[in-house]
Residue frames relative to the residue before (quaternion, step in Angstrom):
aa qw qx qy qz dx dy dz
M 1.0000 0.0000 0.0000 0.0000 0.00 0.00 0.00
M 0.6980 0.4847 -0.2711 0.4521 3.55 0.88 -1.01
G 0.5639 0.6101 -0.3861 0.4009 3.59 1.22 -0.41
L 0.5297 0.6631 -0.3576 0.3897 3.50 1.35 -0.48
F 0.6551 0.5188 -0.2873 0.4681 3.55 1.24 -0.67
D 0.6170 0.4993 -0.3719 0.4814 3.54 1.25 0.10
Q 0.6770 0.3972 -0.2588 0.5630 3.56 1.36 0.07
P 0.1995 -0.8426 0.4801 0.1402 3.62 0.34 1.19
W 0.6883 0.4836 -0.3327 0.4262 3.61 0.78 -0.79
T 0.6319 0.5048 -0.3206 0.4930 3.60 1.08 -0.73
L 0.6306 0.5212 -0.3376 0.4655 3.55 0.99 -0.71
F 0.6243 0.5514 -0.3417 0.4352 3.55 0.93 -0.79
G 0.6918 0.4999 -0.2676 0.4471 3.55 0.86 -1.12
V 0.6768 0.5060 -0.2797 0.4557 3.52 0.89 -1.03
L 0.6847 0.5215 -0.2611 0.4371 3.48 0.88 -1.08
F 0.6561 0.5168 -0.2913 0.4666 3.52 0.92 -1.01
A 0.6762 0.5034 -0.2870 0.4549 3.58 0.90 -0.91
V 0.6614 0.4934 -0.3050 0.4755 3.60 0.96 -0.89
L 0.6954 0.4686 -0.2891 0.4617 3.59 0.82 -0.93
L 0.6159 0.5433 -0.3404 0.4579 3.56 1.03 -0.68
V 0.6367 0.4955 -0.3146 0.5001 3.61 1.01 -0.88
L 0.6594 0.5304 -0.3225 0.4241 3.61 0.92 -0.84
V 0.6176 0.5234 -0.3389 0.4794 3.59 1.08 -0.70
E 0.6548 0.5050 -0.3127 0.4674 3.62 0.99 -0.77
V 0.6119 0.5394 -0.3251 0.4784 3.57 1.09 -0.79
G 0.6824 0.4926 -0.2919 0.4545 3.51 0.88 -0.99
H 0.6147 0.5492 -0.3272 0.4620 3.60 1.12 -0.70
R 0.6761 0.4965 -0.2741 0.4703 3.54 0.96 -0.91
I 0.6278 0.5134 -0.3241 0.4870 3.57 1.08 -0.73
G 0.6485 0.5164 -0.3263 0.4542 3.57 0.98 -0.89
L 0.6445 0.5162 -0.3386 0.4511 3.63 0.98 -0.70
Q 0.6257 0.5262 -0.3190 0.4795 3.58 1.07 -0.78
L 0.7452 0.3945 -0.2399 0.4812 3.60 0.95 -0.81
S 0.4249 -0.7310 0.4393 0.3035 3.57 1.37 0.18
V 0.1834 0.8018 -0.5477 0.1532 3.59 1.02 0.83
D 0.6108 0.5869 -0.3443 0.4049 3.65 1.08 -0.72
T 0.7487 0.3832 -0.2274 0.4908 3.59 1.06 -0.60
D 0.6451 0.4697 -0.3055 0.5194 3.63 1.23 -0.43
E 0.3161 -0.7928 0.5016 0.1414 3.56 -0.26 1.33
V 0.6715 0.5020 -0.3138 0.4456 3.57 0.91 -0.88
R 0.6569 0.5121 -0.2914 0.4704 3.53 0.97 -0.83
H 0.6478 0.5323 -0.2898 0.4614 3.49 1.08 -0.90
E 0.6638 0.4942 -0.3042 0.4719 3.60 0.97 -0.86
Q 0.6141 0.5217 -0.3518 0.4763 3.62 1.07 -0.67
L 0.6831 0.4776 -0.3072 0.4592 3.62 0.83 -0.84
V 0.6309 0.5254 -0.3454 0.4546 3.57 1.01 -0.67
G 0.6356 0.5305 -0.3147 0.4643 3.54 1.06 -0.75
A 0.6367 0.5090 -0.3019 0.4943 3.56 1.09 -0.92
R 0.6487 0.5454 -0.3063 0.4335 3.60 0.96 -0.92
D 0.6484 0.5193 -0.2851 0.4782 3.57 1.05 -0.95
G 0.6966 0.4894 -0.2889 0.4379 3.53 0.87 -0.90
I 0.6919 0.4501 -0.2897 0.4845 3.58 0.93 -0.88
S 0.6089 0.5535 -0.3555 0.4433 3.60 1.11 -0.51
V 0.6353 0.5097 -0.3265 0.4796 3.56 1.07 -0.76
L 0.6320 0.5418 -0.3091 0.4598 3.53 1.04 -0.94
M 0.6436 0.5177 -0.2929 0.4817 3.58 0.98 -0.95
S 0.6487 0.5197 -0.3111 0.4607 3.64 0.88 -0.82
L 0.6629 0.5056 -0.2994 0.4639 3.55 0.93 -0.95
L 0.6904 0.4862 -0.2890 0.4511 3.57 0.81 -0.96
L 0.6370 0.5013 -0.3321 0.4823 3.59 1.02 -0.78
G 0.6523 0.5148 -0.3215 0.4541 3.59 0.94 -0.82
F 0.6548 0.5228 -0.2970 0.4580 3.56 0.94 -0.87
T 0.6850 0.4734 -0.2862 0.4740 3.58 0.95 -0.94
L 0.6473 0.5109 -0.3409 0.4515 3.62 1.04 -0.74
A 0.5966 0.5442 -0.3450 0.4784 3.61 1.09 -0.76
M 0.6462 0.5395 -0.3113 0.4410 3.61 0.86 -0.93
T 0.7345 0.3994 -0.2663 0.4797 3.55 0.74 -1.01
L 0.5960 0.5526 -0.3845 0.4376 3.66 1.01 -0.45
S 0.6451 0.5278 -0.3167 0.4527 3.57 1.00 -0.90
R 0.6850 0.4849 -0.2861 0.4624 3.55 1.00 -0.92
Y 0.5897 0.5614 -0.3471 0.4655 3.56 1.17 -0.66
D 0.6619 0.4999 -0.3033 0.4691 3.60 0.95 -0.95
V 0.6434 0.5422 -0.3226 0.4334 3.63 1.01 -0.78
R 0.6339 0.5208 -0.2947 0.4900 3.53 1.09 -1.00
K 0.6437 0.5349 -0.3035 0.4554 3.59 0.97 -0.81
Q 0.6870 0.4831 -0.2601 0.4765 3.51 0.96 -0.95
L 0.6597 0.5167 -0.3276 0.4365 3.61 0.94 -0.79
I 0.5746 0.5579 -0.3842 0.4594 3.64 1.13 -0.43
V 0.6643 0.4910 -0.3066 0.4729 3.56 0.90 -0.94
E 0.6592 0.5243 -0.3007 0.4474 3.56 0.97 -0.93
E 0.6600 0.4784 -0.3142 0.4866 3.62 0.98 -0.79
A 0.6448 0.5021 -0.3508 0.4572 3.58 0.90 -0.74
N 0.6304 0.5391 -0.3271 0.4528 3.65 1.02 -0.72
A 0.6578 0.5447 -0.2769 0.4404 3.45 1.07 -1.07
I 0.6711 0.4649 -0.2893 0.4997 3.57 0.99 -0.96
G 0.6125 0.5530 -0.3392 0.4517 3.65 1.02 -0.69
T 0.6644 0.5026 -0.2779 0.4782 3.51 0.96 -0.99
T 0.6431 0.5208 -0.3218 0.4600 3.59 0.97 -0.84
S 0.6670 0.5032 -0.3071 0.4556 3.58 0.96 -0.84
L 0.6467 0.5002 -0.3341 0.4690 3.60 1.02 -0.72
R 0.7013 0.4562 -0.2860 0.4672 3.61 0.91 -0.81
A 0.5623 0.5972 -0.3766 0.4305 3.54 1.24 -0.41
Q 0.6053 0.5764 -0.3395 0.4314 3.58 1.18 -0.57
M 0.6482 0.5072 -0.3159 0.4721 3.57 1.24 -0.37
L 0.5370 0.6224 -0.4203 0.3842 3.61 1.20 -0.15
P 0.6819 -0.4473 0.3652 0.4489 3.58 -1.26 0.13
D 0.6807 -0.5668 0.2790 0.3709 3.49 -1.13 0.84
A 0.6500 0.5194 -0.3172 0.4551 3.61 0.89 -0.89
A 0.7221 0.4520 -0.2621 0.4534 3.57 0.83 -0.97
H 0.6542 0.5222 -0.3320 0.4349 3.60 0.95 -0.86
S 0.6548 0.5040 -0.3479 0.4429 3.65 0.89 -0.65
K 0.6480 0.5012 -0.3143 0.4797 3.61 1.00 -0.89
M 0.6635 0.5184 -0.3189 0.4352 3.62 0.88 -0.97
L 0.6590 0.5164 -0.3096 0.4507 3.60 0.92 -0.89
E 0.6040 0.5421 -0.3364 0.4777 3.59 1.13 -0.66
L 0.6772 0.4993 -0.2786 0.4630 3.48 0.87 -0.96
L 0.6563 0.5141 -0.3149 0.4537 3.54 1.00 -0.85
R 0.6103 0.5404 -0.3533 0.4590 3.61 1.02 -0.71
E 0.6546 0.4845 -0.3131 0.4886 3.59 0.94 -0.83
Y 0.6892 0.5013 -0.3090 0.4222 3.56 0.90 -0.89
V 0.6495 0.4703 -0.3454 0.4876 3.67 0.88 -0.64
D 0.6001 0.5337 -0.3755 0.4627 3.67 1.06 -0.51
A 0.6616 0.5039 -0.3009 0.4666 3.53 1.08 -0.81
R 0.6459 0.5151 -0.3068 0.4726 3.59 1.13 -0.71
V 0.6363 0.4893 -0.3360 0.4928 3.62 1.05 -0.62
A 0.6149 0.5341 -0.3223 0.4824 3.58 1.15 -0.70
F 0.6409 0.5196 -0.3101 0.4723 3.55 1.09 -0.65
S 0.6445 0.5218 -0.3040 0.4689 3.52 1.06 -0.76
N 0.7276 0.4226 -0.2283 0.4899 3.58 1.07 -0.80
A 0.5310 0.6321 -0.4192 0.3778 3.63 1.19 -0.18
G 0.5788 -0.5759 0.4512 0.3602 3.52 -1.28 0.45
L 0.7059 -0.4694 0.3414 0.4058 3.57 -1.37 0.14
Q 0.7880 0.0641 -0.0201 0.6120 3.57 1.18 -0.67
G 0.5746 0.6230 -0.4204 0.3239 3.56 -1.19 0.16
T 0.7576 -0.4396 0.2760 0.3958 3.51 -1.39 0.10
Q 0.6458 0.5501 -0.3340 0.4110 3.52 1.04 -0.74
L 0.6387 0.4895 -0.3187 0.5010 3.59 1.07 -0.68
A 0.6720 0.4891 -0.3208 0.4542 3.58 0.84 -0.82
Q 0.6462 0.5226 -0.3147 0.4584 3.63 0.99 -0.79
S 0.6583 0.4898 -0.3257 0.4697 3.60 0.93 -0.83
L 0.6441 0.5087 -0.3256 0.4694 3.60 0.94 -0.87
A 0.6678 0.4974 -0.3140 0.4562 3.65 0.78 -0.94
H 0.6759 0.4918 -0.3013 0.4588 3.60 0.93 -0.85
A 0.6322 0.5235 -0.3240 0.4704 3.58 1.06 -0.72
K 0.6333 0.5268 -0.3184 0.4691 3.61 1.06 -0.94
Q 0.6656 0.4962 -0.3205 0.4561 3.59 0.86 -0.81
L 0.6687 0.4801 -0.3181 0.4703 3.61 0.88 -0.78
Q 0.6221 0.5429 -0.3562 0.4374 3.58 1.05 -0.68
S 0.6383 0.5171 -0.3199 0.4721 3.55 1.11 -0.80
E 0.6598 0.5153 -0.3048 0.4541 3.57 0.94 -0.85
M 0.6532 0.4940 -0.3135 0.4807 3.57 0.97 -0.87
W 0.6860 0.4968 -0.3195 0.4249 3.59 0.87 -0.79
Q 0.5947 0.5487 -0.3297 0.4863 3.53 1.15 -0.79
Q 0.6443 0.5189 -0.3060 0.4712 3.57 0.92 -0.91
S 0.6930 0.4746 -0.2889 0.4594 3.55 0.81 -0.91
V 0.6181 0.5165 -0.3659 0.4661 3.64 1.08 -0.62
E 0.6322 0.5253 -0.3411 0.4561 3.61 0.97 -0.73
V 0.6532 0.5030 -0.3116 0.4726 3.57 0.95 -0.91
A 0.6606 0.5082 -0.3225 0.4488 3.63 0.88 -0.85
R 0.6505 0.5050 -0.3271 0.4634 3.59 1.04 -0.67
Q 0.7108 0.4699 -0.2434 0.4634 3.54 0.97 -0.86
S 0.8016 0.0983 0.0081 0.5897 3.55 1.14 -0.83
P 0.0088 0.8438 -0.5350 0.0407 3.53 0.40 1.19
T 0.2287 0.7810 -0.5276 0.2438 3.54 0.38 1.35
A 0.6996 -0.4497 0.3589 0.4238 3.56 -1.39 0.15
I 0.6440 0.5227 -0.3387 0.4443 3.61 1.03 -0.77
T 0.6427 0.5152 -0.3179 0.4696 3.55 1.00 -0.75
S 0.6120 0.5584 -0.3260 0.4554 3.56 1.09 -0.77
I 0.7104 0.4419 -0.2759 0.4733 3.60 0.73 -0.98
F 0.5916 0.5498 -0.3729 0.4568 3.61 1.14 -0.57
V 0.6547 0.5274 -0.2942 0.4546 3.58 0.90 -0.99
Q 0.6222 0.5280 -0.3305 0.4741 3.59 1.03 -0.83
A 0.6911 0.4796 -0.3050 0.4464 3.61 0.77 -0.89
L 0.6553 0.4991 -0.3169 0.4701 3.55 1.03 -0.79
N 0.6117 0.5465 -0.3381 0.4613 3.57 1.03 -0.69
E 0.6540 0.5132 -0.3064 0.4637 3.57 0.93 -0.88
A 0.6259 0.5438 -0.3210 0.4577 3.59 1.00 -0.87
I 0.6860 0.4708 -0.2831 0.4771 3.56 0.91 -0.95
D 0.6573 0.5018 -0.3263 0.4579 3.60 0.92 -0.72
L 0.6336 0.5367 -0.3323 0.4473 3.63 1.01 -0.64
S 0.6108 0.5604 -0.3690 0.4203 3.59 1.09 -0.62
E 0.6269 0.5274 -0.2974 0.4903 3.54 1.18 -0.80
K 0.6469 0.5312 -0.3028 0.4556 3.58 0.97 -0.86
R 0.6448 0.5002 -0.3245 0.4783 3.57 1.03 -0.73
L 0.6547 0.4984 -0.3199 0.4697 3.57 0.94 -0.79
A 0.6427 0.5182 -0.3263 0.4603 3.59 0.99 -0.74
M 0.6656 0.4917 -0.2980 0.4757 3.57 0.97 -0.81
L 0.5834 0.5769 -0.3443 0.4563 3.61 1.17 -0.64
E 0.7355 0.4279 -0.2146 0.4794 3.50 1.04 -0.91
N 0.6033 0.5776 -0.3352 0.4359 3.54 1.32 -0.37
R 0.1457 0.8161 -0.5260 0.1900 3.58 0.10 1.33
V 0.6842 -0.4356 0.3765 0.4476 3.57 -1.31 0.17
P 0.4585 -0.7043 0.4751 0.2608 3.58 -0.74 1.03
S 0.5973 -0.5929 0.3988 0.3643 3.61 -1.08 0.60
A 0.6044 0.5980 -0.3298 0.4102 3.48 1.11 -0.71
I 0.6557 0.4929 -0.3059 0.4832 3.51 1.12 -0.69
W 0.6019 0.5360 -0.3480 0.4790 3.60 1.07 -0.67
V 0.6685 0.5028 -0.3167 0.4471 3.59 0.84 -0.88
M 0.6328 0.5383 -0.3143 0.4593 3.53 1.01 -0.87
L 0.6649 0.5033 -0.2985 0.4642 3.58 0.88 -0.98
L 0.6506 0.5102 -0.3285 0.4566 3.60 0.93 -0.82
L 0.6697 0.5127 -0.3057 0.4419 3.57 0.84 -0.90
I 0.6993 0.4504 -0.2838 0.4770 3.54 0.86 -0.94
S 0.6251 0.5164 -0.3574 0.4635 3.58 0.99 -0.63
L 0.6504 0.4950 -0.3380 0.4665 3.67 0.99 -0.64
L 0.6492 0.4890 -0.3305 0.4798 3.61 1.01 -0.74
T 0.6239 0.5577 -0.3318 0.4356 3.60 1.04 -0.76
C 0.7311 0.4235 -0.2513 0.4722 3.53 0.85 -0.90
L 0.5859 0.5265 -0.3746 0.4890 3.56 1.10 -0.47
T 0.6587 0.4741 -0.3277 0.4837 3.69 0.89 -0.86
V 0.6041 0.5613 -0.3648 0.4323 3.66 0.90 -0.69
G 0.6618 0.5040 -0.2969 0.4688 3.49 1.00 -1.00
L 0.6439 0.5614 -0.3188 0.4105 3.58 0.92 -0.80
T 0.7309 0.4441 -0.2185 0.4699 3.52 1.16 -0.77
V 0.5291 0.6138 -0.4054 0.4230 3.64 1.38 -0.15
R 0.2600 -0.8037 0.5140 0.1491 3.64 -0.45 1.12
R 0.7716 0.1142 -0.0555 0.6233 3.54 1.16 -0.71
R 0.5263 -0.6556 0.4466 0.3062 3.59 -0.95 0.84
F 0.1147 0.7571 -0.6258 0.1485 3.57 -0.61 1.16
W 0.4074 -0.7838 0.4046 0.2366 3.56 -0.30 1.32
Y 0.6112 0.5489 -0.3681 0.4354 3.64 1.02 -0.62
V 0.6938 0.4607 -0.2881 0.4725 3.58 0.76 -1.02
M 0.7064 0.4685 -0.2900 0.4443 3.61 0.90 -0.74
A 0.7067 0.4668 -0.2621 0.4627 3.60 1.09 -0.66
L 0.5723 0.6423 -0.3821 0.3375 3.56 1.09 -0.60
P 0.6942 0.4632 -0.3268 0.4436 3.70 0.58 -0.89
P 0.6696 0.4763 -0.3341 0.4616 3.66 0.85 -0.80
L 0.6313 0.5561 -0.3223 0.4339 3.58 1.06 -0.75
M 0.6909 0.4707 -0.2714 0.4769 3.51 0.91 -1.01
I 0.6599 0.4719 -0.3404 0.4752 3.67 0.85 -0.76
A 0.6608 0.5093 -0.3279 0.4432 3.66 0.92 -0.78
I 0.6273 0.5321 -0.3366 0.4584 3.62 1.01 -0.77
V 0.6997 0.4690 -0.2775 0.4620 3.60 0.80 -1.01
M 0.6740 0.4645 -0.3095 0.4839 3.62 0.83 -0.87
A 0.6271 0.5227 -0.3476 0.4613 3.63 1.00 -0.57
L 0.6479 0.5223 -0.3014 0.4654 3.54 1.08 -0.78
V 0.6292 0.5275 -0.3023 0.4843 3.58 1.11 -0.85
A 0.6623 0.5041 -0.3002 0.4659 3.54 0.95 -0.85
D 0.6294 0.5306 -0.3309 0.4613 3.58 1.08 -0.82
L 0.6779 0.4707 -0.2951 0.4815 3.63 0.87 -0.93
N 0.6943 0.5013 -0.2628 0.4446 3.53 1.12 -0.67
S 0.6809 0.4488 -0.2433 0.5252 3.56 1.39 -0.21
P 0.1488 -0.8641 0.4735 0.0839 3.58 0.36 1.29
R 0.7560 0.3861 -0.2059 0.4868 3.62 1.19 -0.42
T 0.7738 0.3374 -0.1718 0.5078 3.62 1.14 -0.59
G 0.5865 0.6062 -0.3810 0.3786 3.63 1.15 -0.28
T 0.5888 -0.5742 0.4291 0.3736 3.51 -1.29 0.09
I 0.6365 0.4579 -0.3050 0.5405 3.66 1.21 -0.44
Q 0.0489 0.8213 -0.5635 0.0742 3.54 -0.17 1.31
I 0.4473 -0.6546 0.5348 0.2922 3.63 -1.21 0.50
G 0.4716 -0.6899 0.4892 0.2496 3.57 -0.89 1.03
Q 0.2845 -0.7610 0.5596 0.1638 3.56 -1.16 0.66
E 0.2185 0.8315 -0.4863 0.1565 3.62 1.30 0.43
S 0.6690 0.5019 -0.3284 0.4389 3.66 0.88 -0.87
M 0.6721 0.4943 -0.3033 0.4604 3.56 0.94 -0.84
K 0.6499 0.5174 -0.3087 0.4632 3.59 1.02 -0.85
R 0.6257 0.5252 -0.3510 0.4577 3.64 1.07 -0.60
V 0.6421 0.5042 -0.3155 0.4837 3.51 1.04 -0.77
Q 0.5940 0.5755 -0.3232 0.4598 3.57 1.15 -0.72
E 0.6916 0.4765 -0.2634 0.4746 3.49 0.96 -0.91
D 0.6146 0.5488 -0.3274 0.4625 3.58 1.10 -0.89
L 0.6914 0.4866 -0.3031 0.4397 3.64 0.85 -0.99
R 0.6055 0.5530 -0.3479 0.4544 3.59 1.05 -0.60
G 0.7126 0.4605 -0.2596 0.4613 3.57 1.09 -0.59
M 0.5865 0.5986 -0.3521 0.4168 3.52 1.33 -0.30
R 0.1575 -0.7773 0.6068 0.0519 3.53 -1.15 0.80
């Protein structure tokens, strides 16, 4: 069930259909209970509908703001990691000849692994392989930098190690943000309240009018699909561009 939230368009279609059916069910129940002729009962249901609709709007707005902020952080981390790798490559050119050639070669492989990580799916062998390859290269680069620091403990070596350490830290930050998604409990809460909202809307409809009955399900489905899209960094239609990382990739290929 939760895998549905990784497919925004599928979620939109399923949710809209279910909520629309629920409005119709609520309308038929209301007719059986004679809500359309009982003014007191109708006013009570309208008050309940308005209250739950406001709550639904607030929850959707809160969840959308949460996913937008996480989307912005993921986008910023890609730029920061690209800058960190670029800075590391520039400082690597100031290392002794033997060390700087080896380090640039490792950095070329590393940025390729990071691009592969960005293009990998949310789960599966491709993601695991890209992570394992990046970890291996991080270990090799760090061992290389330790040897350089021992042989040439200068200020240049120090600032190079700092840049490399930052690049390694940012890889873990990106992975953490990839895993930082809307909790399942929030999705369940949104689903339950959206079901109650549409059922209550149906109860208050005195005469069947397709626009009035379809509008609440449509609005809820659109917003929840957008939230799911922003919350799905690998499977949604809204994807973060890799231009910064690819520019660093091209720059490293031209370095000697």
